[in-house]
N, C-alpha and C positions, 0 to 999 in steps of 0.2 A: 886287519885294518878296520877301524870303526866306520859305520855308515856316515855319510856326510850330514852336516847340520847346516841349515839355511837361515838367513835373516832377511826381513823385508824392511825397506824404507819407502816412505811416501814422498812423492815429488809432484810439482805442478809445472808442466811445460806450457809455453805460450808461442803463438805464431800468428802473423797477419795473413798467412797463406792457406793453411789447412790444419785439420786435426792431426794428420800424419806427421806434418812438420813439427807440431807441438810435442808429439810423442818423441820424435827423433831428437829434438832440442833437449828434452829432459834427460834422455838416455846418454846423449853426448856429454852433457855437463856432469852427470853422475860418473861417467867413465874416467873423468879426470882424477877422481879420488877413491872410487870404489873398485876393488878387484873382484874377480870371480863372479861377475854378474851372469845369471843364467836365464832369466825370464822376466817378463813384466805382465801386469794385468791392468786394464783400464778400469778405474773406479768411478770416475765422473767426467762428463763432458759439459762444457759451457762456453759462453763467449760474451763479448760485449758488442753493443749496437750503438752506432753514432749516426744521426741523421737518416735513420731507416736502413742503414747498411751494416753488415758485419764488419767490425773493426779488428777484432782479435779473437782467436780460438784459444781456449784454455782446457787442458786435459790433466786430470789428477791420475797418476799411475802409482802402482806399487812395484818396486823392483826387487827381485829376489836374488840373493848372492850367497855363495857357499862360504861359510866361516872356516878359516884355517885352523 
């Protein structure tokens, strides 16, 4: 049997609550169409500010999955 091969995709998750929720949102959405997900890495974190308060968290992640 050959060694596994992986592919990475990049996604941006958002949340009004937290960075963790933004990550979970992206992974949950990816799981709807991507099989064999194994890991993720955070590439970038940012957010938007309205009237001096954090309005939204945005996190860019790369998701690794095994190719069949």
